N, C-alpha and C positions, 0 to 999 in steps of 0.2 A: 503494501500499501504506500501510495506517494502522497507526502505531504502537499498541500495547496493552499491558496485563499477558500477555495470553494470546499475543501475537504480536507480541513486542518486535522492533525495526527499528532501524538504525544507516545513518548518512547517509556513503558512501565518495565523495572528492571528489579532485582532484587538477589539473595541469595539466603538459602536454607541451609542452616549448621545444626549440626548435633552436638550442644555443648557437654554431653555424656562419652562422647568419644573425640574429646580434645577439641572441638571445633570444627570436625571434618566435614565436607559438604554433604548435604543428603542427594542421592543424586535419584532420577525416575521419578519425583515427585510431580504430580500433576497440579498446576495451577490454570483454573476457570477463570478469565475476564469477561464480564459481561456488561457492553458499551449500555447507555440508555436508549440506542438506536441499532438494527443490526443483529446479527448473530453472534453467540458467545465466542469467545477464542481459548482454546485449549492450547498449551503449551505444556513441555515437562523440563525439569530442571537438571541440567547438564551433570558431568562427572564430578565437579566440584559444588554443586549445589545451585549453580545459578541459573539464572532465565532473564529472558529481555525478549520484550514482545513489542511492537508498535500498532497502537490502536487508535481509534477515531476520538477526537479531543472534542468531545461534544456536552459533555457535563458530569454529572454525577455518575463515577463507574465503579462497579462492583468487583472486588479482586478477591477470589476465594482459592481456598488449599482444600485439594481433595484427600482427607484426612485418609481414607481408605486406600490412598496409593502410596501412603508412606511405608516405609521397611518395616520388619518386625522390630520390635522394642524402641521406635521412635514414633511419641506420640505430641501431639500440639497440647501446649502447659494448659493447665486448667486454669479456666477463668479467660484465657486468651481471645481476643477478637478475631473472629473468622465468620463471614466473611469481612473484610474492610472498605470501607467505601471512600472514594478520592475523587477530587472534583479536576476535571482534566479540560483544559481549553487552550487557545491560541497560546495564550501567555505563559502557559507553563509546559515546555517542550519537553520535559522529563521529569520522572518522579522514582523515587526508590521507597519500596514497600520491604516490611520486614515482618514474618510470623514468629512468635516464642516457641520453641520447642523445648521439650523436656521439661524436667523440676526448676524451679524459680530458685537460682543459686544465688541471688543478690542479698547482700547483707543491708537490710533496713533497719535504720537507727530509729531507736525510741526517744519520746521526749526527755525522759531521764539521763540518756546518753551525753546530751549538751549542758546539764548542769556543771560541770567540771571546768569546760570550755568559760561559760557564761561566769561563774566565779570568777574566774583569772581575769575576765575583760572587767568583770565589776570592781575587782581590787586595783586594776589599772586605771581605770578612769577615774576611781575615787580619790586616788592616790594622787593623781594630776589637778584633780577639782580641787583638793583639800588646798592645793599652793594658792589659788584665787579666793578658796573661803576663808583661808586664814587671813590674807590681809584684808579682805573684809570684815572679819570679825575684829581684828585690831584696830581698825580706823572707828568702828563701832565703841569698842570697849572702851577708848580714851576721848573720842569726842561726842558719843550719844549720837551721829550720824550714820544715818540709813542711806549708803553712797550708790544712788541708782546709775553713776556713771560707772561702776566698778566694772560691769561687762566690758566696757571701752578700753579699760586699761589691760583687759585680757586681749583684747583684740589687737591693740596698739605693740604687743610682742610681736605677734605674729605677722603683721603688715609690717613692722620695721623690719622684720629679718627677712621677709619675703621682698622688698624692695633692695637691699642690700645682697642679698644672695641673686638675684636676677640681673644684677649688674655686674655680675662677676665674682661677686665675695663669695670664699669659700661659709658652706653653712654654718661652720663652728664660729668663724670670726663673725659672721653676721648676727650668729645669735647671741654672742658676747655683747657686741657693738649695742643691738635691742635690749640688753638687760643694764648696760651702763645709762641710754638713752632713759630708759623706765626709771631708774635712780634719779636723774635729773627731771624727769618728767614729773615725779613725786615731789621734790622739793620746789618746782617753779608752781603747781598747782595750789601748794599750802602758803606760800610767801605771796603771790598774787591774788589768789581768792579766797580760801578758805580762813586764814588768818585775819586779815582784815573784816571778814563776816564775823568771825568771832569776838573781835575786839569792838565791834560795833553792837555786841550784846546782840545779832541776829539770832531768831527763834528755829530751834531745830526742825519745825516745821518748815519755814521759809528756806533754810539752808537744803531740806531735801529736795522741794521745787526747784531750788538752782542746780543741783544735781542732776534732776531729770532733764532741765534745758541742757545742761552741758553733754548730758548723755545724747541728745540729738543732734548737738552740734558736732561732735566727735565722729560719731556714728556716720552720718551723711560726709563728713569730712574724709574720713576712709573711703566712702564709696565713691567720692570724685577722685582721690589719688589711684585707685584701683578700676574706675571705670563701672564699677558694678559687678565687676565679673569674680568667678569662682578660680582661683589660682594656686597653684602649689610649688612646693620649692623645688629648686633642680635637682638637689641632693636627696639621697638615703629613702626616695618616695617608694620604693619597692624592692624593700630587702628579702633577703633569704628567708623562707619560713624552715622553724624545725618542730617538731615534735616530742612529746615527753607523756607518753601515754596517750591518756584522751584529752592533752592540752595542745594547742598550736599555739606558738609562739614567735617573736623575732627576737636577734641580738639587739637592735635598736631600741626595741619598746622594753628588754631587760633594764638596758643601760637605762633609759629614761626612768623606770620605775626606781632604780637603785638611787639615781640623782635626785628624784623627787622624795626618798624617804630620808635619806641623809638633809637634805635641806630643812624638812619639816623637823627632823630630829635637832638639828642644831638651832634652829629658832625657837623652838620649845624650853630648850636648854639655857639658851641665852636671855629669855625670859625669865626662867626661873632662877638663875646662879649669879647673873652678873649684877654689878651695879646700876647698869641702864636698864635692865630688865624689871628689877625693883622699883625704879623709880616709874616707869611705864606702868607697872600693876599698880602701884599708888596713885599717878594720874588717871588711871581707869576707876578707880575706888572712890575717890574724893580729889577732884581737882582743887578746890578750895585750900584743904588741909594740906595738900601736897605742894603748894605754892607759897603755904605760909610757914612751911618746912624748910623752905628754901629749893625747891625743885624747880626749876627752869622749864616751867609747862609748855611753854611755846617751841621750847627747841626739842623737850620729847615727843610733843606732836608732829611735830615736822620728821622727826626721824622716824615716826609710825608711818606717815604718809610715804616717804621715800621708801621703806622696807616694803611697804605693802603693795605700793605700785610695782615695786621689782619682782614680788613674787607674782603677781598678777602677770606681769609681761612673762615671766617664764611659763606659767601657766598656758598662756597662748601661744608660745613658741613649740611646746610639746603637743598642745592641742592642732597647730598648724599640719603636723606630719599625718593624724590620722582623721581629721574633719575637713583638712583643705583649710585654705586663707581665704576669708571672705570678708566683708565690710560689715556684717552683722554676725560674725562668729561669736564675739561677748553677749549680744543681745541674746542670743538662743540658749546661752546656759546661765544668765542672769538669776532667773528665778531658781535655777537648780543651785545656784550658789547661796541664795537666801535660804531655799528649804533648806539646805546642810548646815547652817549656822543656827537656823532655828529649832532643827531637829536635834543638834549638839548640845544647844543651850547659848543664847546670845552672849557676846562679848567674852565667851572663855573660849582658851585657845584649844585646851583639849577636846574641848566640844565641835569644835570646827572641822578638827583631823576625824572625828568618830562621826559625826554627820556625815561627811561628805564619803568617809567609805561603806557606810549605812546607805545612801542614797544610790552611789555607784552601785552597790549589788543590788538593789531595787529596779534600778532602771535596766539592768544587764538582764535580771533573770524575769522582770516581766514580760519578757519578750517570747516566754514560753506560751504565753495565755494572751498576750495583745499583739497586735501589729508593731512592727518594728518604728514605724512612724509615728507611733503614740507613745512611745517608752517613755519619753522625757515628763509626759503628764503624770505617771504613777510618781514621782517625786514628789508632785503636789499634792497627792493622795497622801502620801508619808505625813507630809507636813499638817495637812488639815487633823491627821489622826493624832498626832503628837500634841497641837494646838488644843485638842478637844480633853485629852486626859492627862498633858503633862505640859501646860503652856510654858514653863520656864526651860524646856528642854532637857536632856537627857542628864546632863553636867551642869545644868545653871540651877541659880539660887533665886529662890522665890522673890527676894527682896530687890533682884534686879526688873522685875516686872511693874512697869508702871515708872 
């Protein structure tokens, strides 16, 4: 049969193999092809189990394997579709079909097989998230400000790293430059904006509204720089994957996990054991009393802004590898960071870390029952539950509320 515009044809081909015989072809099996018009076409498989036929491309076509023609010991898999129905037209010059033969040897994973991998992913995401949440909690603890622009400080790290890296700088040097600029950005923010507002006696509600305005200003400034496009770093975007039992990982992610854990440990120990840390906790507990005892509260708060912004920038740099670089990266996880600090306890250092890990686990494990597009919403469910039953958070103190 010759193909033409008046009588279009398509080639139907395939190969029948026997998995029980190391995938050897099944010869002599009969395939019956029934087009919507005309007589059925019957063909047999060759020595290697393959078959091929040119049939009218006139629409819904039925392709059936004659099971009686199969050799002894070879059977169609239980539950397999037979016949198959395919649509053939002039825009589909060929099609390959397959019939399932023999027992199903595929390894079908159960839902619980994914739990170890999801726990690893939850711990990884939660540890990275803790860097941003810790900065948010430190700023709230010392100033009482709920900084809605904190997500944009996370984006700052990713955007600056991308800009340097895309212009030829190595990813490591670009990241270090982004951290240095994050330190400077934190200092500038406090000296130019937040310190003058504090000295004027601006209320926390008014300062929170200012942070919302700063949030939108920075977010759309980033959008202008990147053209609103989703970008990726030039280096280490597709690292080699490894497996340890049911868990898949990359050396890049393990490196980030260790770095984040070390940074969290260093910051918490510094706040607990150093003179600056004790001064910071004193300002967080009672700024007026701390000032009267000789502590320079402005200097302490500026250092907190510098450190909190740097931690947020590092969080953004790491998230840029797994979630890509986009101008609204921080906006997407801002509520997740708020959920983490509230779950752990507002203004508490350990609470920010614990809350981030719990939120990370909640987000990843929730994909067992909800679509992945909705996984971040489950963090807000955890937030609501905590607010209902323990509003001060897991590690918070009741006197901090109000």
